KOLBA-838740 format. One record per residue (C-alpha): residue in three letters; x, y, z. Coordinates in pm, 1 decimal. Each point is the difference from the previous one (the first is absolute). Layout:
REM KOLBA-838740
PT  rest         x         y         z
PT   ALA         X         Y         Z
...
REM end
This chain:
REM KOLBA-838740
PT  rest         x         y         z
PT   MET   15323.7   -3420.7   -4659.6
PT   ARG     193.6    -260.2    -217.9
PT   LYS     339.2      91.6     -27.7
PT   LEU      -5.2    -113.4    -390.4
PT   ALA    -282.0     251.2     -29.2
PT   GLY     185.9     226.6      87.1
PT   ALA     275.5     -20.0    -199.3
PT   VAL    -158.8     -71.9    -364.6
PT   VAL      60.4     342.4     -91.1
PT   PHE     343.6     -18.1      72.3
PT   LEU      45.2    -256.4    -223.1
PT   LEU    -212.9      37.0    -281.4
PT   LEU     244.0     337.7     -28.5
PT   LEU     290.1    -209.5      -1.3
PT   GLY     -48.8    -283.6    -311.0
PT   ILE     -20.3    -349.0      35.4
PT   THR      81.8    -267.2    -334.5
PT   ALA    -322.7    -172.8     -19.7
PT   ILE    -188.0     -52.1    -270.7
PT   GLY    -258.0     263.9     -89.9
PT   CYS     166.4     227.8     186.9
PT   THR     371.3      23.0     -73.3
PT   GLY     128.8    -230.2    -328.4
PT   PHE     214.5     -57.2    -261.1
PT   ALA    -111.1     -42.8    -389.0
PT   SER     242.8    -362.5     -29.4
PT   GLY     212.3     131.1    -295.0
PT   GLU    -351.9     119.9    -174.2
PT   ASP     -61.8     409.5     -40.8
PT   VAL    -153.6     142.7     260.4
PT   PRO    -369.5     169.6     -99.9
PT   VAL      -0.3     400.7      56.3
PT   PRO    -147.9      44.7     360.7
PT   SER    -357.9     -19.7      -5.0
PT   SER    -110.1    -149.4     326.5
PT   THR    -174.0     251.1     220.6
PT   ALA      57.5    -195.2     326.5
PT   TYR     102.6     101.9     304.7
PT   LYS     361.8     135.5     -83.3
PT   GLY     145.1     -79.0     381.3
PT   HIS     213.6    -271.3    -127.2
PT   GLU     227.1     193.2    -228.6
PT   ASN     -51.7    -199.9    -322.9
PT   ASP    -317.0    -195.4    -132.4
PT   VAL     129.6    -173.2    -304.2
PT   ASP    -202.6    -304.3      30.4
PT   MET    -312.7     228.6      46.2
PT   ASN     101.9     202.6    -373.2
PT   ILE      41.0    -360.1    -105.2
PT   PHE    -329.6    -113.5     100.3
PT   ILE    -169.1     366.2    -132.0
PT   PHE     185.8      -8.3    -273.6
PT   ALA    -160.8    -355.1    -123.3
PT   ASN    -351.3      83.8     164.3
PT   PRO     -48.4     378.5     -47.2
PT   VAL    -385.5     -58.2     111.2
PT   ALA     173.2      14.6     359.4
PT   LEU     186.0     317.9     -52.6
PT   GLY    -124.2     211.3     314.7
PT   THR    -260.0    -268.0     177.9
PT   ARG      41.2    -154.6     291.5
PT   LEU     180.7    -328.8    -218.7
PT   ASP     289.9     263.3     -55.7
PT   ASP     121.9    -104.3     348.8
PT   CYS     241.4    -231.6     184.3
PT   GLN    -313.5    -226.0      82.8
PT   VAL       5.2    -167.4    -343.8
PT   CYS     330.2    -196.3     132.4
PT   HIS      15.1       5.4     305.6
PT   THR    -247.1    -139.8     272.6
PT   ALA    -128.0      30.3     367.3
PT   GLY     115.9    -191.3     252.7
PT   GLU     -90.0    -146.1     323.4
PT   VAL     271.8      20.8     297.9
PT   VAL     -36.7    -106.4     385.0
PT   TYR     151.0     238.0     250.0
PT   ASP     167.8     -71.9     335.9
PT   ASP    -375.2      54.9     185.3
PT   ASP    -133.0    -253.2    -219.2
PT   ASP    -171.3     272.3    -174.6
PT   VAL     -21.6     -99.1    -356.6
PT   GLU     -36.2     303.5    -288.3
PT   MET     -73.2       4.6    -326.3
PT   LEU     257.2     207.4    -187.6
PT   ASN    -105.9     226.8    -312.4
PT   PRO     247.3     -39.7    -300.4
PT   CYS     216.0     295.2     128.9
PT   SER      59.1    -128.9     350.8
PT   TYR      64.4    -364.0    -114.8
PT   CYS     242.7     115.9    -220.6
PT   HIS     220.6     204.6     227.3
PT   LEU      50.4    -264.9     244.4
PT   ILE     283.9    -137.8    -195.3
PT   ALA     223.5     336.9     -23.9
PT   TYR    -114.6      96.0     366.5
PT   PRO     -62.1    -309.6     192.2
PT   ASP    -263.8      71.8     347.7
PT   PRO     110.3    -186.0     267.5
PT   ASP    -306.9     -22.6     155.3
PT   VAL     -97.9    -234.5    -287.7
PT   VAL      31.7    -386.0      74.8
PT   SER    -139.4    -179.6    -346.7
PT   GLY    -145.8      32.5    -283.8
PT   ALA     249.1     296.3    -106.2
PT   PRO     152.9     -25.9    -387.4
PT   ALA     329.9    -152.6     -51.7
PT   SER      86.3     129.9    -341.3
PT   TYR    -188.2     238.2    -226.5
PT   ARG    -142.4    -254.3    -257.4
PT   ASP    -190.0    -150.7     394.8
PT   THR    -150.5     342.3     -88.3
PT   LEU    -172.7     -40.3    -354.7
PT   ASN    -337.0    -141.9     -63.3
PT   GLN      -7.3    -228.6    -257.5
PT   TYR      17.6     215.1    -282.6
PT   GLY     303.0     125.8     158.4
PT   ILE     143.3    -331.8      -0.2
PT   ASP    -111.8     -29.5    -390.4
PT   TYR     120.1     317.7     -83.4
PT   LEU     351.7     -41.8     168.8
PT   ASN      30.1    -383.2     -93.2
PT   ALA     -54.2      69.5    -382.3
PT   GLY     264.6     263.7       2.1
PT   ARG     -81.8     315.0     155.5
PT   THR     -48.4     177.9    -376.7
PT   GLN    -238.0     138.4    -213.9
PT   SER      25.2    -349.1    -183.8
PT   ALA     -48.8    -107.5     300.4
PT   LEU    -318.5     146.7      94.2
PT   ASN    -135.6     -14.7    -309.6
PT   SER     105.5    -380.9      -5.2
PT   ILE    -217.7     -67.4     337.7
PT   GLY    -298.2     200.2    -155.5
PT   ASN    -245.5    -274.6     -95.9
PT   LYS      33.5    -208.2     346.4
PT   ASP    -216.5      25.7     257.0
PT   SER     284.0      69.5     274.9
PT   ASP    -275.1      -1.3     332.1
PT   ASN    -196.5    -300.1    -160.1
PT   ASP    -329.0     211.6      72.3
PT   GLY    -106.7    -104.1    -337.7
PT   PHE     121.4     279.0    -159.2
PT   ILE     281.7     102.3    -219.8
PT   ASN     268.6     252.0      79.7
PT   VAL     -77.8     231.4    -278.0
PT   VAL    -368.1      -2.9      28.9
PT   GLU      24.3      50.0     397.1
PT   ILE     269.3     323.7    -109.7
PT   THR    -233.7     167.3    -252.7
PT   ASN    -261.8     -43.7     237.8
PT   LEU     149.7     147.3     276.0
PT   TYR      40.9    -292.1     210.9
PT   TYR     320.0    -169.9     151.5
PT   PRO     168.5    -282.2    -192.4
PT   GLY     172.5    -123.4     315.1
PT   ASP    -343.5       7.6     242.4
PT   ALA    -265.1    -236.6     -48.0
PT   THR    -193.9     207.8     252.3
PT   SER      10.3     250.4    -283.4
PT   ILE    -274.9    -108.8    -277.3
PT   PRO    -135.7     179.4    -259.8
PT   GLY    -367.0      44.9      37.6
PT   GLN     -11.5     -48.4     445.2
PT   PRO    -187.4     233.1     171.5
PT   THR     237.1     279.8     197.8
PT   ALA     -15.2      23.0     365.5
PT   PRO    -246.1     165.2     221.8
PT   ILE     103.3     347.4      19.2
PT   TYR     -91.5     260.0     284.3
PT   THR      23.2     363.1    -158.4
PT   PHE      98.2     298.5     265.6
PT   THR     -10.3     351.1    -184.2
PT   ARG     135.0     294.5     178.3
PT   GLU    -333.4     140.0     211.6
PT   ALA      -4.7    -369.5      67.3
PT   ILE     329.3      27.4     158.8
PT   GLU     -14.2     297.2     148.4
PT   ALA    -350.1     -86.9     190.2
PT   LEU     212.8    -255.1     199.2
PT   PRO     178.0     102.3     311.0
PT   LEU     292.8     303.2     -70.6
PT   HIS     320.2    -177.8     139.7
PT   THR     282.2     223.8      -9.1
PT   GLN     385.9     -38.7     113.4
PT   LEU     347.9     142.5     -50.5
PT   THR     232.4    -314.4    -133.7
PT   LEU     404.5       1.9     -74.6
PT   MET     -34.7    -152.7    -358.7
PT   ASN     369.9    -151.3      55.8
PT   SER     117.0     -91.0    -382.2
PT   HIS     297.4    -252.6    -116.6
PT   ARG     154.2     205.4    -273.6
PT   GLN    -178.3     304.1     -34.9
PT   GLU     202.7     320.7      66.4
PT   PHE    -270.7     134.0     246.8
PT   ASP    -178.4    -144.6     287.8
PT   ASP    -349.9     159.5     131.3
PT   TYR    -218.0      87.7     197.8
PT   ALA    -359.9       9.8    -131.9
PT   TRP    -344.9      83.6     202.0
PT   TYR    -218.8    -239.3    -176.2
PT   ALA    -368.6      19.1      -3.6
PT   GLY    -250.6    -297.7     -97.6
PT   VAL    -113.7    -281.6     133.6
PT   ARG      75.8    -335.4     162.5
PT   ILE      66.2    -324.5    -260.4
PT   ARG    -216.2    -207.7     297.9
PT   ASP    -273.7     262.6     -14.8
PT   LEU     -43.9     -50.8    -383.9
PT   LEU       5.5    -354.5       6.5
PT   ASP    -264.0      65.5     293.1
PT   ALA    -233.6     193.3    -186.5
PT   ALA      14.2    -247.8    -319.1
PT   VAL     -91.8    -221.1     263.7
PT   VAL     219.8    -248.4     -91.4
PT   ASP       8.9    -377.7      94.6
PT   LEU     408.8     -55.7     106.9
PT   THR    -102.5    -359.0     124.8
PT   ASP     226.5    -151.4    -265.8
PT   ALA     218.6     274.5     -73.8
PT   THR     366.4      16.3      24.0
PT   GLY      79.8     308.3     -46.2
PT   ILE      23.5     289.1    -234.8
PT   THR     184.2     152.7    -304.7
PT   ILE      15.9     348.8     -46.9
PT   ILE       4.5      96.9    -403.3
PT   ALA      31.5     300.6    -237.4
PT   PRO     -40.1       1.1    -388.0
PT   ASP     354.5      -2.8     -42.3
PT   GLY      26.5    -381.9      99.9
PT   PHE     160.8      84.0     330.0
PT   ALA    -130.0    -199.6     288.1
PT   MET      42.6     -25.5     384.8
PT   ASP    -128.2    -296.0     219.5
PT   PHE    -143.0      10.2     374.6
PT   SER    -122.2    -181.0     262.9
PT   ILE    -342.5      -9.2     126.5
PT   GLU     176.4      92.8     334.3
PT   GLU     216.0     281.8    -122.6
PT   VAL    -312.7     173.4    -146.3
PT   TYR    -217.3      23.4     343.1
PT   MET     269.4      53.0     179.7
PT   GLN     137.0     286.1     153.8
PT   TYR     368.5      97.6     -32.4
PT   PRO     273.0     131.4     226.6
PT   ASP      -4.0     342.8      70.7
PT   GLY     247.5     197.9    -237.1
PT   LEU     272.3     254.1      81.2
PT   PHE      54.1     361.1     -99.7
PT   TYR     338.0     106.7    -145.0
PT   GLU      85.1     388.0     -11.1
PT   ASP     199.3     169.2    -206.4
PT   LEU     161.0    -234.8    -239.8
PT   ASP    -128.1     203.6    -308.4
PT   PRO     235.9     163.8    -198.9
PT   GLU     -47.2     348.6     134.8
PT   SER      92.4    -124.3     343.8
PT   PHE     368.4     -43.8    -138.8
PT   ILE     272.7     279.2     -82.8
PT   THR      45.4    -278.0    -346.1
PT   LEU    -344.7     -43.1    -104.4
PT   GLU     119.7    -367.9    -129.8
PT   GLN       1.5    -128.1     352.8
PT   GLY    -394.6       1.0      25.7
PT   PHE    -207.1    -298.4    -102.9
PT   VAL    -327.2      26.8     161.8
PT   ASN    -322.7     243.8    -140.9
PT   TYR    -284.9      96.0     264.8
PT   PRO    -331.6     171.4     -27.2
PT   PRO     -30.2     372.3       8.1
PT   ILE     113.2     123.6     405.9
PT   ASP    -365.0     110.4      89.4
PT   LEU    -113.3    -344.9     -35.0
PT   LEU     270.8    -164.3     208.7
PT   GLU     -19.2     223.4     282.5
PT   THR    -357.2    -148.0     100.1
PT   LEU     141.7    -265.4      82.5
PT   GLY     243.5     111.8     280.1
PT   LEU     267.5    -238.9    -180.7
PT   VAL     390.4     -47.7     182.2
PT   ASP     321.7    -112.3    -209.5
PT   GLY     -55.3    -402.8      98.6
PT   GLY    -296.3      25.1     196.2
PT   VAL    -358.0    -206.1    -132.8
PT   ILE    -187.4     165.6    -266.8
PT   PRO    -383.1      33.9     190.8
PT   HIS    -159.0    -169.8    -289.9
PT   GLU    -114.0    -407.6     -27.7
PT   GLN     185.5    -175.0    -305.0
PT   TRP    -240.7    -229.5    -176.2
PT   MET      30.1    -110.6    -373.6
PT   ILE    -222.2     241.4    -182.9
PT   ILE    -108.3     116.5    -393.9
PT   ALA      47.3     345.4      41.2
PT   TYR    -139.1     258.7    -221.7
PT   GLU     101.8     316.4     130.7
PT   ARG     398.9      86.1      90.2
PT   ASP     139.5     345.6     243.7
PT   GLU    -419.3      96.5     -33.5
PT   LEU       9.0     -37.4    -357.7
PT   PRO    -153.3    -190.0    -281.7
PT   ILE     276.4    -273.8    -101.2
PT   ASP      88.0      26.0    -318.0
PT   GLN     -98.0    -211.1    -334.5
PT   SER     180.5    -278.1     -54.2
PT   LEU     116.1     -14.5    -397.7
PT   LEU     244.6    -257.8    -190.2
PT   ASN     290.7     161.6    -105.3
PT   PRO      83.5    -120.8    -380.3
PT   GLU     313.0      11.4     -18.7
PT   ASN      79.6    -221.6     333.3
PT   GLY    -318.0    -217.5      45.5
PT   LYS     -26.5     152.0     363.0
PT   ILE    -291.0     170.8     203.7
PT   ASP      58.4     415.4      50.1
PT   GLY    -232.1      93.3     291.8
PT   GLU    -128.7    -184.6     281.5
PT   GLY    -363.1     -11.9      18.3
PT   PRO    -301.4     110.0     -28.2
PT   TYR      59.9    -323.3     188.6
PT   ARG     378.7     -95.1     190.3
PT   HIS     -25.5    -274.8     210.1
PT   VAL     191.5      60.3     362.0
PT   VAL     206.2    -235.7     173.1
PT   PRO     164.6     101.0     363.3
PT   GLN     347.0     -93.7     127.1
PT   SER     -53.7    -340.2     202.7
PT   GLU     360.5      62.4     120.9
PT   PRO     -24.2     383.6      94.5
PT   GLY     329.6     202.2     -14.0
PT   SER     112.0     263.7    -171.0
PT   PRO      72.0     165.6    -393.6
PT   ASP     305.2     -89.4    -169.6
PT   ARG     149.5      56.0    -317.7
PT   GLY     -49.9    -223.0    -302.4
PT   SER     227.3    -262.1     -92.6
PT   LYS      91.8     168.5    -328.9
PT   TYR      93.0     310.8     181.9
PT   SER     227.2    -233.7     207.6
PT   PRO     253.3      14.7     183.9
PT   THR      39.1     433.4      32.4
PT   GLU     298.4     212.5     158.6
PT   PHE    -214.3     173.2     217.1
PT   ASP      67.9    -252.2     288.0
PT   ASP    -320.6      71.8     189.8
PT   GLY    -142.2    -360.1      29.7
PT   TRP    -309.6      77.2    -243.1
PT   ASP     142.9    -258.1    -298.0
PT   TYR    -170.0    -307.1     -98.3
PT   ASP     -90.5    -262.8     253.0
PT   GLU    -127.5    -295.0    -105.0
PT   ASN    -138.4    -121.6     308.7
PT   LYS    -219.8     282.4      30.3
PT   ASP    -378.5     -68.5    -161.1
PT   HIS     -16.7     128.2    -335.1
PT   ASN    -394.2      38.9      28.1
PT   ALA     -40.5     239.2    -310.2
PT   GLY     139.5    -273.3    -176.5
PT   SER    -382.6    -214.1      70.9
PT   CYS    -184.5     269.6    -102.8
PT   VAL    -202.7     -24.5    -334.6
PT   LYS     -59.1     335.1    -233.1
PT   GLY    -334.2       6.6    -177.9
PT   VAL    -193.7    -260.4     177.0
PT   VAL    -236.5    -131.3    -216.9
PT   ALA    -139.6    -321.4     150.7
PT   ILE      25.2    -221.0     309.6
PT   ARG     -30.3    -362.1     -37.3
PT   ILE     -95.0    -271.0     228.8
PT   ASN     210.7    -300.6     -39.5
PT   PRO     -31.4    -270.0    -136.8
PT   MET    -182.2      63.6    -267.9
PT   PRO    -311.4    -170.1       6.4
PT   SER      -8.0    -335.1    -251.5
PT   GLY    -180.5      88.2    -304.6
PT   TYR      55.6     357.2     -19.7
PT   GLU     249.9     204.5    -219.5
PT   GLU     216.5     290.0     127.3
PT   PHE    -121.9     305.6     -23.4
PT   ASP     225.9     170.2    -268.4
PT   TRP     150.2     259.6     176.8
PT   LYS     216.1     150.1    -255.0
PT   ASN    -272.4       8.1    -268.5
PT   GLY    -280.1     184.5     219.6
PT   GLY     246.8     130.8     231.7
PT   TRP      93.7     360.6    -144.9
PT   SER    -415.7      47.5     -30.2
PT   LEU     -18.7     -82.8     367.3
PT   ILE     254.1     270.4      71.7
PT   THR    -123.2     263.7    -225.6
PT   ASN    -376.8     -64.4     202.3
PT   GLU     172.9      53.6     342.9
PT   LEU    -130.1    -409.2      40.4
PT   ILE     110.5    -339.7     206.0
PT   ILE    -100.2    -310.2     -38.3
PT   ILE      -3.5    -293.6     232.9
PT   TYR     -52.2    -349.3    -149.4
PT   GLY     114.9    -403.6      67.7
PT   MET     -42.3    -224.4     302.4
PT   GLY    -327.6      85.7     147.5
PT   VAL     -83.2     344.7    -144.5
PT   THR    -409.3      54.7     -49.1
PT   PRO       7.6     224.9    -318.7
PT   ASN    -229.3     366.8      50.1
REM end
C-alpha cells in the first residue's frame, strides 16, 4: 500500500495547523466547543466557529474538515495517478510521501477549496464566516448559506441541492456472510498505542464484495473506505485485488511473559486458537493475507462501534472492521508514545516498520469507488452512517456501481 495510507492515523493524532482542523480566532472570542468532527487534530477551533454560525450542521457531514478542505490528485513515481481524499491530501504537507512526484500541496492554503479560501481571506473569524454567507464560493448557482442550510458543501461545485445521490449497492449481514469466508491471523502494528495486536479475523475479502456487487472497475482509479465519524482511507484497485506477503509471528511479548509487566506490549488471541496453527517464534503465519472486511475477531462477533461523545472518536471496531495486512512483514514494536524504554530489549518503536494498524478503518459503513460519477451527489455517510452500523449494512457506491 502507499506509505501515505499507512501514516494517516498517526498524522491525525499529531495535530496540524490547517483551516477546518486547528486554528485561532484572530482576536475574537472562540465559541464554546461544539463541533463533533473527527477529533484527532487536538483542536477544532475553525469547525467550532463554523458550527457556532451554522448550528444546523452539527453532527452532519458538514461537521467535518471537508467543508473547507479539498481532495487532490497526485502522481506517483510509477506514473500512477490517484485522487486522495481531503484527509490524505492535507497530510502530505506534514509528512511528504517520497513516492509522490507531482501534485502534492506546497502549503495548507493549497489544500483548501474555494469556500475555505474565502474564509481565510476574510480573516478566519466568526465575522469572516458571516461575511461570506451570501457569496457563492463554488460558483454552482447557490449561495453558501443556502447550501449549508440544505447540508450541501459550499466549496464543492459538484455538491448541488436537488441532485441525485450516487447509485448504491447495499450488502446486508446475511449477504456478506453468504460470500466466501476468509480467516487470517494478522499483526496489527500501531504507531502510538501502548499495545500491538495479533488478531484472528474472519470476514470477506473486499475483492469478493466488489465482485459480488458486479462493480464495473473499467474507469475506477481506487476505493475509499469510510467510517461514520468522517475517517476515510484510500487504496488502489491493485491493493484490493492483491494477496499480501505472508505475515510473521513473534511470541511471548505480552505482559505476562515478562517479570516486569510494563515490558509487555502485545495482545494475543486465546492460546487454544494459536495452538491449532503450529506457530514458531519468528516464523511465517500459515494464513493467506488479504485486505478484508472482518465481522469476527478471535471467533467472536466484533463489538459494534459507538461514537464517544466526549472525544468524537469511535469506540469499538464493528460490526465491520477493515483489515489491511503488512506490506512489509515484520515484528511488533512498542508505540512511539511508549518509547524509548529502559528495558534495552530491542522492541522499542522503529519508524521503519510497517505500522499497518493505521491503515485500517473501524466501523466501516461504505466503500466508495473512485472517482465519483459526474452529476451525482456524494452519499451522506455522516448522517446515514450510524443507521448502517445499527442495521449491520455496508454500502458500495460511486463509479461503475449498479444499485441492487
